[in-house]
All heavy atoms as an XYZ file, in Angstrom:
835
protein
N     182.037     83.300    224.662
C     182.890     82.228    225.136
C     182.079     81.001    225.552
O     182.607     80.112    226.192
C     183.753     82.739    226.284
O     182.957     83.095    227.379
N     180.788     80.986    225.179
C     179.999     79.781    225.470
C     180.524     78.623    224.628
O     180.868     78.784    223.466
C     178.525     80.023    225.158
C     177.798     81.026    226.041
C     176.403     81.281    225.505
C     177.737     80.527    227.471
N     180.585     77.465    225.222
C     181.050     76.234    224.558
C     182.502     76.334    224.098
O     182.914     75.650    223.167
C     180.141     75.872    223.378
C     178.741     75.546    223.823
O     178.549     74.920    224.861
N     177.761     75.974    223.051
N     183.282     77.189    224.739
C     184.681     77.333    224.371
C     185.469     76.058    224.654
O     186.338     75.670    223.866
C     185.282     78.513    225.139
C     186.708     78.768    224.806
C     187.196     79.351    223.676
C     187.833     78.425    225.611
N     188.554     79.409    223.727
C     188.980     78.834    224.914
C     187.992     77.822    226.847
C     190.259     78.674    225.409
C     189.272     77.650    227.342
C     190.389     78.080    226.627
N     185.153     75.413    225.749
C     185.859     74.190    226.120
C     185.645     73.082    225.086
O     186.495     72.226    224.884
C     185.404     73.682    227.503
C     185.784     74.589    228.644
C     184.768     75.716    228.856
O     183.755     75.784    228.180
N     185.078     76.613    229.783
N     184.487     73.090    224.425
C     184.156     72.050    223.449
C     184.552     72.441    222.028
O     184.223     71.737    221.079
C     182.657     71.764    223.480
C     182.193     71.345    224.855
O     182.966     70.802    225.639
N     180.932     71.605    225.156
N     185.213     73.599    221.879
C     185.615     74.115    220.571
C     184.408     74.354    219.661
O     184.447     74.088    218.470
C     186.642     73.194    219.906
C     187.408     73.917    218.814
O     187.473     75.145    218.811
N     187.972     73.161    217.894
N     183.301     74.845    220.256
C     182.093     75.119    219.494
C     181.588     76.537    219.749
O     180.415     76.816    219.561
C     181.000     74.116    219.859
C     181.353     72.684    219.523
C     180.276     71.711    219.999
O     179.368     72.087    220.717
N     180.406     70.458    219.597
N     182.480     77.430    220.157
C     182.050     78.800    220.449
C     181.855     79.593    219.160
O     182.352     79.219    218.095
C     183.047     79.495    221.383
C     184.452     79.477    220.845
O     184.853     78.499    220.236
N     185.181     80.539    221.083
N     181.125     80.710    219.277
C     180.767     81.540    218.129
C     181.586     82.834    218.159
O     181.511     83.601    219.110
C     179.269     81.856    218.177
C     178.807     82.614    216.957
O     179.518     82.610    215.935
O     177.714     83.207    217.027
N     182.358     83.072    217.126
C     183.188     84.274    217.039
C     182.471     85.432    216.350
O     183.008     86.532    216.279
C     184.486     83.976    216.277
C     185.390     83.010    216.991
C     185.503     81.687    216.568
C     186.134     83.412    218.082
C     186.333     80.799    217.223
C     186.972     82.533    218.754
C     187.065     81.234    218.310
O     187.889     80.359    218.961
N     181.294     85.226    215.834
C     180.580     86.246    215.067
C     180.326     87.535    215.853
O     180.550     88.627    215.308
C     179.274     85.678    214.519
N     179.883     87.516    217.112
C     179.663     88.782    217.822
C     180.936     89.616    217.957
O     180.915     90.831    217.756
C     179.144     88.346    219.188
C     178.564     86.991    218.973
C     179.387     86.375    217.895
N     182.051     88.963    218.256
C     183.304     89.702    218.365
C     183.721     90.273    217.008
O     184.147     91.421    216.913
C     184.425     88.819    218.914
C     185.771     89.486    218.847
C     186.094     90.491    219.740
C     186.685     89.125    217.874
C     187.321     91.135    219.668
C     187.916     89.756    217.797
C     188.237     90.762    218.691
N     183.598     89.480    215.958
C     183.974     89.956    214.628
C     183.095     91.124    214.183
O     183.583     92.079    213.572
C     183.907     88.816    213.612
C     184.993     87.756    213.747
C     184.760     86.618    212.769
C     186.363     88.371    213.542
N     181.795     91.073    214.484
C     180.900     92.185    214.156
C     181.343     93.460    214.864
O     181.398     94.536    214.265
C     179.461     91.858    214.541
C     178.815     90.864    213.602
O     179.332     90.670    212.483
O     177.791     90.283    213.997
N     181.675     93.341    216.146
C     182.134     94.497    216.907
C     183.450     95.030    216.347
O     183.609     96.218    216.103
C     182.309     94.123    218.387
C     183.049     95.158    219.173
C     182.432     96.342    219.554
C     184.377     94.972    219.523
C     183.125     97.307    220.264
C     185.077     95.925    220.230
C     184.445     97.085    220.598
O     185.128     98.044    221.301
N     184.409     94.145    216.133
C     185.733     94.528    215.656
C     185.659     95.203    214.287
O     186.262     96.254    214.059
C     186.626     93.286    215.603
C     188.038     93.569    215.193
C     188.895     94.221    216.063
C     188.499     93.188    213.947
C     190.207     94.493    215.692
C     189.801     93.453    213.571
C     190.656     94.109    214.445
N     184.905     94.634    213.368
C     184.765     95.222    212.036
C     184.009     96.547    212.092
O     184.279     97.453    211.308
C     184.078     94.232    211.094
C     184.898     92.984    210.775
C     184.077     92.004    209.942
C     186.190     93.339    210.080
N     183.067     96.684    213.037
C     182.372     97.957    213.216
C     183.316     99.060    213.662
O     183.221    100.207    213.202
N     184.240     98.730    214.547
C     185.237     99.701    215.009
C     186.140    100.121    213.851
O     186.427    101.309    213.653
C     186.066     99.123    216.178
C     187.257    100.003    216.503
C     185.183     98.951    217.407
N     186.579     99.155    213.050
C     187.437     99.466    211.907
C     186.682    100.312    210.891
O     187.214    101.291    210.354
C     187.972     98.167    211.264
C     188.955     97.492    212.218
C     188.626     98.446    209.919
C     189.450     96.151    211.758
N     185.430     99.987    210.617
C     184.627    100.757    209.675
C     184.458    102.200    210.146
O     184.601    103.142    209.357
C     183.256    100.100    209.488
C     182.293    100.805    208.544
C     182.848    100.843    207.131
C     180.937    100.117    208.572
N     184.192    102.401    211.424
C     184.046    103.752    211.959
C     185.354    104.526    211.848
O     185.353    105.719    211.527
C     183.568    103.721    213.414
C     183.283    105.079    213.991
C     182.177    105.806    213.247
O     181.198    105.208    212.825
N     182.335    107.096    213.066
N     186.480    103.861    212.075
C     187.786    104.520    211.951
C     188.035    104.953    210.509
O     188.506    106.070    210.255
C     188.891    103.588    212.424
N     187.694    104.113    209.546
C     187.851    104.486    208.138
C     186.910    105.627    207.752
O     187.274    106.514    206.982
C     187.628    103.285    207.218
C     188.868    102.445    207.036
C     188.930    101.165    207.534
C     189.983    102.950    206.372
C     190.065    100.395    207.383
C     191.119    102.195    206.209
C     191.161    100.914    206.711
O     192.290    100.157    206.564
N     185.707    105.629    208.282
C     184.782    106.739    207.999
C     185.323    108.054    208.552
O     185.256    109.088    207.880
C     183.409    106.447    208.586
C     182.636    105.417    207.801
C     181.274    105.166    208.408
N     180.545    104.181    207.631
C     179.502    103.514    208.068
N     179.057    103.711    209.298
N     178.892    102.641    207.302
N     185.864    108.016    209.780
C     186.446    109.226    210.362
C     187.633    109.704    209.536
O     187.785    110.901    209.296
C     186.877    108.982    211.802
C     185.706    108.858    212.739
O     184.602    109.272    212.425
N     185.941    108.278    213.905
N     188.491    108.778    209.100
C     189.634    109.132    208.274
C     189.172    109.745    206.956
O     189.702    110.772    206.512
C     190.503    107.905    208.009
C     191.684    108.112    207.064
C     192.693    109.078    207.678
C     192.340    106.784    206.736
N     188.172    109.149    206.341
C     187.650    109.661    205.075
C     187.081    111.070    205.252
O     187.312    111.952    204.413
C     186.586    108.712    204.532
C     186.153    109.079    203.131
O     186.950    109.553    202.340
N     184.884    108.849    202.829
N     186.349    111.298    206.330
C     185.797    112.632    206.593
C     186.908    113.657    206.755
O     186.828    114.769    206.235
C     184.921    112.627    207.842
C     183.628    111.871    207.652
O     183.252    111.622    206.480
O     182.996    111.520    208.671
N     187.960    113.299    207.471
C     189.078    114.229    207.682
C     189.832    114.489    206.390
O     190.260    115.614    206.124
C     190.017    113.702    208.756
C     189.409    113.800    210.132
C     190.306    113.186    211.176
N     189.640    113.165    212.455
C     190.042    113.871    213.501
N     191.089    114.635    213.419
N     189.381    113.802    214.631
N     190.024    113.460    205.568
C     190.711    113.661    204.296
C     189.882    114.522    203.351
O     190.428    115.332    202.612
C     191.040    112.324    203.643
C     192.126    111.498    204.328
C     192.291    110.159    203.631
C     193.439    112.249    204.358
N     188.568    114.350    203.387
C     187.711    115.178    202.539
C     187.771    116.637    202.953
O     187.661    117.531    202.111
C     186.268    114.682    202.581
C     186.087    113.420    201.773
O     186.863    113.139    200.873
N     185.069    112.650    202.112
N     187.936    116.900    204.244
C     188.050    118.279    204.704
C     189.314    118.924    204.162
O     189.327    120.100    203.835
C     188.055    118.335    206.239
C     186.755    117.999    206.932
C     186.951    117.990    208.445
C     185.680    118.998    206.558
N     190.382    118.145    204.056
C     191.643    118.681    203.565
C     191.606    118.880    202.059
O     192.119    119.864    201.536
C     192.805    117.730    203.956
C     194.112    118.167    203.338
C     192.934    117.661    205.471
N     190.980    117.981    201.335
C     191.000    118.011    199.883
C     189.940    118.931    199.285
O     190.144    119.496    198.222
C     190.802    116.602    199.333
C     191.953    115.685    199.684
C     191.681    114.260    199.295
O     190.599    113.924    198.844
N     192.671    113.399    199.465
N     188.825    119.061    199.911
C     187.736    119.859    199.367
C     187.972    121.343    199.590
O     188.953    121.764    200.174
C     186.401    119.450    200.002
C     185.968    118.059    199.569
O     186.505    117.548    198.577
O     185.092    117.483    200.245
N     187.017    122.125    199.130
C     187.102    123.567    199.327
C     187.060    123.895    200.818
O     186.572    123.094    201.622
C     185.952    124.259    198.595
C     184.585    123.845    199.092
C     183.495    124.519    198.324
C     182.174    124.028    198.897
N     181.038    124.630    198.330
N     187.570    125.060    201.184
C     187.581    125.421    202.611
C     186.172    125.447    203.210
O     185.224    125.917    202.591
C     188.181    126.823    202.615
C     188.881    126.959    201.315
C     188.172    126.066    200.342
N     186.074    124.955    204.414
C     184.804    124.922    205.138
C     184.925    125.898    206.303
O     185.961    125.981    206.954
C     184.515    123.491    205.655
C     183.212    123.441    206.413
C     184.508    122.500    204.505
N     183.869    126.630    206.572
C     183.910    127.628    207.635
C     184.038    126.962    208.998
O     183.690    125.792    209.187
C     182.657    128.494    207.601
O     181.537    127.737    208.006
N     184.532    127.735    209.942
C     184.704    127.225    211.303
C     183.357    126.845    211.909
O     183.256    125.834    212.613
C     185.411    128.261    212.165
N     182.325    127.624    211.639
C     181.006    127.314    212.203
C     180.484    125.983    211.672
O     179.926    125.188    212.431
C     179.991    128.445    211.911
O     179.940    128.669    210.508
C     180.363    129.719    212.616
N     180.684    125.737    210.375
C     180.237    124.463    209.812
C     181.010    123.290    210.392
O     180.442    122.230    210.675
C     180.380    124.469    208.288
C     179.385    125.394    207.620
O     178.359    125.723    208.249
O     179.632    125.790    206.469
N     182.318    123.477    210.585
C     183.120    122.400    211.167
C     182.730    122.133    212.617
O     182.702    120.987    213.055
C     184.603    122.751    211.087
C     185.241    122.599    209.713
C     186.677    123.095    209.736
C     185.182    121.168    209.245
N     182.415    123.184    213.358
C     181.984    123.003    214.748
C     180.677    122.235    214.792
O     180.512    121.300    215.571
C     181.867    124.360    215.462
C     183.255    124.960    215.701
C     181.114    124.223    216.785
C     183.242    126.388    216.186
N     179.735    122.620    213.943
C     178.446    121.918    213.910
C     178.623    120.457    213.512
O     178.001    119.563    214.096
C     177.486    122.629    212.958
C     176.982    123.992    213.416
C     176.182    124.674    212.313
C     176.152    123.872    214.683
N     179.482    120.192    212.531
C     179.734    118.816    212.108
C     180.379    118.008    213.227
O     179.985    116.873    213.495
C     180.653    118.803    210.865
O     180.028    119.543    209.825
C     180.923    117.399    210.391
N     181.342    118.607    213.903
C     182.032    117.912    214.993
C     181.089    117.615    216.148
O     181.098    116.513    216.699
C     183.228    118.752    215.486
O     184.087    119.020    214.373
C     184.008    118.023    216.562
N     180.252    118.586    216.507
C     179.294    118.358    217.594
C     178.261    117.305    217.213
O     177.783    116.572    218.070
C     178.606    119.670    217.975
C     179.467    120.684    218.730
C     178.720    121.995    218.907
C     179.897    120.132    220.074
N     177.924    117.227    215.938
C     176.971    116.213    215.473
C     177.571    114.812    215.574
O     176.890    113.866    215.963
C     176.560    116.493    214.018
O     175.984    117.790    213.948
C     175.558    115.477    213.511
N     178.864    114.692    215.255
C     179.499    113.377    215.230
C     179.875    112.865    216.612
O     179.967    111.657    216.811
C     180.751    113.419    214.354
C     180.437    113.609    212.894
C     181.684    113.768    212.048
O     182.773    113.980    212.564
N     181.515    113.688    210.747
N     180.120    113.751    217.542
C     180.537    113.328    218.878
C     179.328    112.912    219.716
O     178.235    113.414    219.537
C     181.290    114.446    219.596
C     182.631    114.728    219.002
C     183.611    113.570    219.127
O     183.623    112.901    220.173
O     184.359    113.345    218.169
N     179.560    112.027    220.646
C     178.484    111.523    221.490
C     178.371    112.267    222.812
O     177.517    111.960    223.622
C     178.714    110.033    221.773
C     178.738    109.133    220.546
C     179.085    107.712    220.955
C     177.410    109.177    219.823
N     179.245    113.232    223.036
C     179.271    113.944    224.308
C     179.454    115.435    224.060
O     179.904    115.833    222.992
C     180.418    113.416    225.167
C     181.763    113.599    224.501
C     182.894    113.121    225.353
C     184.199    113.385    224.581
N     185.319    113.561    225.423
N     179.120    116.272    225.031
C     179.397    117.700    224.897
C     180.907    117.940    224.845
O     181.686    117.198    225.439
C     178.802    118.312    226.173
C     177.849    117.301    226.689
C     178.374    115.970    226.249
N     181.322    118.975    224.110
C     182.740    119.262    223.935
C     183.083    120.654    224.439
O     182.319    121.597    224.254
C     183.122    119.159    222.458
C     182.968    117.790    221.814
C     183.207    117.878    220.313
C     183.927    116.797    222.432
N     184.263    120.775    225.033
C     184.746    122.078    225.475
C     185.412    122.792    224.301
O     185.662    122.198    223.247
C     185.755    121.908    226.605
O     186.908    121.260    226.122
N     185.713    124.065    224.503
C     186.361    124.832    223.442
C     187.740    124.248    223.124
O     188.120    124.166    221.957
C     186.474    126.294    223.837
C     186.941    127.157    222.680
C     186.923    128.621    223.008
N     188.193    128.949    223.643
C     188.350    129.854    224.579
N     187.327    130.523    225.031
N     189.526    130.096    225.086
N     188.467    123.829    224.135
C     189.795    123.255    223.891
C     189.701    121.930    223.125
O     190.539    121.647    222.265
C     190.551    123.069    225.199
O     189.869    122.187    226.051
N     188.683    121.134    223.407
C     188.491    119.888    222.658
C     188.147    120.184    221.202
O     188.638    119.510    220.291
C     187.397    119.048    223.303
C     187.775    118.458    224.641
C     186.614    117.804    225.361
O     185.472    118.296    225.247
O     186.865    116.799    226.053
N     187.307    121.192    220.977
C     186.971    121.576    219.603
C     188.198    122.096    218.863
O     188.399    121.788    217.688
C     185.858    122.628    219.604
C     184.467    122.102    219.933
C     183.509    123.247    220.217
C     183.944    121.244    218.795
N     189.025    122.862    219.548
C     190.243    123.377    218.923
C     191.171    122.230    218.540
O     191.792    122.259    217.474
C     190.960    124.350    219.882
O     190.064    125.413    220.217
C     192.196    124.937    219.250
N     191.252    121.207    219.374
C     192.090    120.047    219.064
C     191.523    119.236    217.900
O     192.278    118.698    217.081
C     192.239    119.164    220.294
N     190.200    119.152    217.809
C     189.565    118.379    216.732
C     189.504    119.143    215.416
O     189.322    118.536    214.359
C     188.146    117.972    217.158
C     188.069    116.928    218.264
C     186.636    116.785    218.765
C     188.588    115.589    217.768
N     189.654    120.465    215.478
C     189.602    121.307    214.273
C     190.911    122.099    214.208
O     190.940    123.299    214.484
C     188.379    122.246    214.302
C     187.103    121.437    214.545
C     188.269    123.035    213.012
C     185.878    122.268    214.795
N     192.011    121.449    213.843
C     193.320    122.110    213.913
C     193.556    123.185    212.857
O     194.464    123.993    213.010
C     194.302    120.950    213.735
C     193.547    119.913    212.999
C     192.113    120.064    213.423
N     192.744    123.231    211.811
C     192.985    124.221    210.759
C     192.560    125.632    211.158
O     192.856    126.583    210.451
C     192.346    123.811    209.434
C     190.859    123.602    209.472
C     190.469    122.163    209.716
O     191.024    121.515    210.581
N     189.503    121.673    208.982
N     191.867    125.780    212.281
C     191.455    127.098    212.758
C     192.049    127.357    214.134
O     192.187    126.442    214.950
C     189.928    127.212    212.821
C     189.298    127.300    211.450
C     188.630    126.214    210.895
C     189.367    128.471    210.707
C     188.064    126.288    209.635
C     188.804    128.558    209.449
C     188.156    127.466    208.915
O     187.596    127.548    207.673
N     192.366    128.606    214.392
C     192.968    128.984    215.678
C     191.917    128.980    216.785
O     190.707    128.954    216.524
C     193.598    130.372    215.568
O     192.591    131.346    215.411
N     192.409    129.068    218.009
C     191.522    129.102    219.169
C     190.623    130.335    219.128
O     189.438    130.256    219.473
C     192.357    129.088    220.453
C     191.502    129.012    221.696
O     190.620    128.123    221.751
O     191.704    129.827    222.610
N     191.146    131.447    218.684
C     190.350    132.685    218.610
C     189.230    132.541    217.582
O     188.092    132.963    217.827
C     191.258    133.885    218.280
C     192.222    134.117    219.446
C     190.454    135.129    217.980
C     193.301    135.123    219.162
N     189.531    131.931    216.434
C     188.500    131.720    215.408
C     187.414    130.794    215.922
O     186.222    131.037    215.706
C     189.139    131.135    214.134
O     190.192    132.007    213.706
C     188.113    130.989    213.026
N     187.806    129.732    216.630
C     186.833    128.804    217.216
C     185.979    129.540    218.239
O     184.754    129.373    218.279
C     187.543    127.594    217.862
C     188.345    126.805    216.833
C     186.567    126.702    218.611
C     187.536    126.021    215.849
N     186.606    130.376    219.046
C     185.879    131.137    220.065
C     184.850    132.062    219.419
O     183.700    132.139    219.872
C     186.870    131.952    220.901
C     186.261    132.698    222.050
C     187.331    133.420    222.853
C     186.720    134.202    223.994
N     187.749    134.879    224.787
N     185.236    132.760    218.345
C     184.300    133.653    217.633
C     183.148    132.866    217.013
O     181.986    133.282    217.082
C     185.035    134.425    216.553
C     185.938    135.497    217.076
C     186.620    136.230    215.963
N     187.640    137.113    216.473
C     188.763    137.404    215.857
N     189.027    136.864    214.675
N     189.637    138.209    216.410
N     183.474    131.723    216.414
C     182.433    130.900    215.791
C     181.468    130.363    216.845
O     180.247    130.335    216.617
C     183.067    129.758    215.009
N     181.994    129.955    217.998
C     181.119    129.481    219.077
C     180.203    130.604    219.555
O     179.019    130.382    219.830
C     181.948    128.941    220.245
C     182.614    127.590    220.023
C     183.596    127.289    221.141
C     181.577    126.494    219.905
N     180.734    131.811    219.637
C     179.927    132.954    220.048
C     178.799    133.218    219.051
O     177.651    133.468    219.441
C     180.826    134.186    220.191
O     180.066    135.308    220.518
N     179.113    133.151    217.754
C     178.094    133.348    216.715
C     177.018    132.259    216.794
O     175.825    132.549    216.661
C     178.736    133.320    215.332
C     179.582    134.511    215.006
C     180.300    134.348    213.678
O     179.879    133.495    212.860
O     181.291    135.061    213.460
N     177.450    131.025    216.982
C     176.494    129.917    217.057
C     175.608    130.029    218.295
O     174.432    129.665    218.251
C     177.236    128.579    217.047
C     177.862    128.184    215.705
C     178.800    127.006    215.876
C     176.780    127.861    214.690
N     176.172    130.519    219.398
C     175.363    130.729    220.606
C     174.330    131.826    220.388
O     173.177    131.697    220.784
C     176.268    131.104    221.785
C     176.599    129.956    222.682
C     177.443    130.282    223.873
C     177.340    131.689    224.373
N     178.199    131.995    225.509
N     174.744    132.924    219.740
C     173.823    134.026    219.484
C     172.687    133.603    218.556
O     171.552    134.048    218.716
C     174.568    135.216    218.877
C     175.408    135.965    219.879
C     176.129    137.124    219.229
C     177.074    137.791    220.201
N     177.869    138.842    219.562
N     173.006    132.772    217.588
C     171.975    132.299    216.661
C     171.198    131.112    217.232
O     170.333    130.560    216.557
C     172.599    131.916    215.323
O     173.454    130.804    215.472
N     171.514    130.715    218.457
C     170.839    129.645    219.195
C     170.890    128.293    218.481
O     169.948    127.516    218.521
C     169.396    130.044    219.500
C     169.306    131.254    220.385
C     167.876    131.603    220.739
O     166.936    131.028    220.208
N     167.720    132.534    221.663
N     172.014    128.018    217.837
C     172.196    126.721    217.199
C     172.920    125.743    218.123
O     172.839    124.529    217.925
C     172.958    126.883    215.885
C     172.143    127.707    214.893
C     172.889    127.981    213.645
N     172.922    126.791    212.811
C     173.613    126.722    211.691
N     174.312    127.748    211.270
N     173.604    125.608    210.975
N     173.649    126.284    219.107
C     174.304    125.446    220.107
C     173.944    125.970    221.487
O     173.448    127.088    221.631
C     175.840    125.411    219.937
C     176.440    126.808    220.123
C     176.234    124.791    218.617
C     177.959    126.811    220.161
N     174.208    125.142    222.482
C     173.881    125.506    223.862
C     175.122    125.309    224.731
O     175.856    124.338    224.569
C     172.744    124.611    224.336
C     172.190    124.953    225.695
C     170.892    124.195    225.906
C     171.019    123.271    227.083
N     169.789    122.550    227.378
N     175.332    126.239    225.642
C     176.452    126.181    226.567
C     176.003    125.492    227.850
O     174.974    125.836    228.423
C     176.954    127.593    226.882
C     178.090    127.715    227.880
C     179.349    127.087    227.320
C     178.334    129.177    228.209
N     176.793    124.521    228.272
C     176.517    123.805    229.515
C     177.662    124.102    230.474
O     178.824    123.911    230.134
C     176.429    122.286    229.278
C     175.309    121.969    228.317
C     176.243    121.547    230.581
C     175.260    120.516    227.909
N     177.354    124.537    231.664
C     178.375    124.831    232.665
C     178.934    126.229    232.523
O     178.540    127.000    231.643
N     179.893    126.546    233.386
C     180.521    127.857    233.371
C     182.007    127.709    233.598
O     182.461    126.734    234.182
C     179.929    128.749    234.464
C     178.490    129.125    234.212
C     177.993    130.098    235.236
C     176.533    130.420    234.935
N     175.988    131.409    235.820
N     182.750    128.695    233.138
C     184.194    128.704    233.349
C     184.898    127.606    232.578
O     184.546    127.290    231.446
N     185.901    127.017    233.217
C     186.699    125.984    232.556
C     185.925    124.704    232.279
O     186.291    123.928    231.408
C     187.917    125.648    233.407
C     188.917    126.750    233.449
C     190.154    126.303    234.170
N     191.096    127.395    234.225
C     192.348    127.263    234.572
N     192.796    126.077    234.925
N     193.154    128.296    234.595
N     184.884    124.475    233.021
C     184.116    123.239    232.816
C     182.991    123.405    231.790
O     182.169    122.516    231.635
C     183.539    122.761    234.147
O     182.594    123.691    234.630
N     182.933    124.555    231.111
C     181.856    124.773    230.134
C     182.062    123.907    228.899
O     183.176    123.687    228.451
C     181.783    126.246    229.748
O     182.958    126.637    229.116
N     180.957    123.406    228.396
C     180.970    122.545    227.208
C     179.805    122.961    226.316
O     178.864    123.616    226.730
C     180.846    121.083    227.599
C     182.026    120.633    228.450
C     182.104    119.146    228.546
C     183.251    118.750    229.433
N     184.381    118.260    228.728
N     179.878    122.546    225.072
C     178.881    122.927    224.069
C     178.204    121.687    223.501
O     178.838    120.659    223.284
C     179.537    123.711    222.937
C     180.151    125.005    223.398
C     181.476    125.048    223.817
C     179.421    126.168    223.432
C     182.042    126.232    224.250
C     179.979    127.359    223.854
C     181.289    127.377    224.268
O     181.851    128.547    224.696
N     176.886    121.823    223.250
C     176.121    120.777    222.593
C     175.227    121.426    221.551
O     174.985    122.628    221.588
C     175.254    119.944    223.578
C     174.263    120.841    224.309
C     176.119    119.167    224.540
C     173.228    120.075    225.098
N     174.730    120.627    220.629
C     173.758    121.129    219.665
C     172.437    121.392    220.358
O     172.027    120.626    221.225
C     173.551    120.132    218.534
C     174.711    119.961    217.563
C     174.392    118.854    216.579
C     175.020    121.241    216.829
N     171.788    122.442    219.954
C     170.484    122.750    220.532
C     169.416    122.021    219.720
O     169.426    122.063    218.492
C     170.251    124.254    220.506
C     169.138    124.689    221.398
C     169.212    126.163    221.641
C     168.187    126.523    222.701
N     168.263    127.913    223.040
N     168.527    121.346    220.393
C     167.456    120.590    219.714
C     166.323    121.463    219.304
O     165.918    122.377    219.791
C     166.949    119.458    220.598
C     168.023    118.431    220.820
O     168.941    118.309    220.032
N     167.928    117.706    221.896
């Protein structure tokens, strides 16, 4: 908003941000459509992909909401397998537990 009063302000930073948000939304839509159209993907692979794309740790209920093609029990079993193979890490206990990728 610098020089807005003089009608000499620069809209480029806002447009870059706005177009970046739209581009990310289209990428997410494309990824979801590819999951529906392509061959079936295992629950473990979808969990790993979802944890990779998210910027924060996710709870089991959040993963179930983001991966609607699998039931809560299937997600729970896949999370257990991934924990045993040490590909993901559990943070917290009880209802506040969340999962992240293990580095």
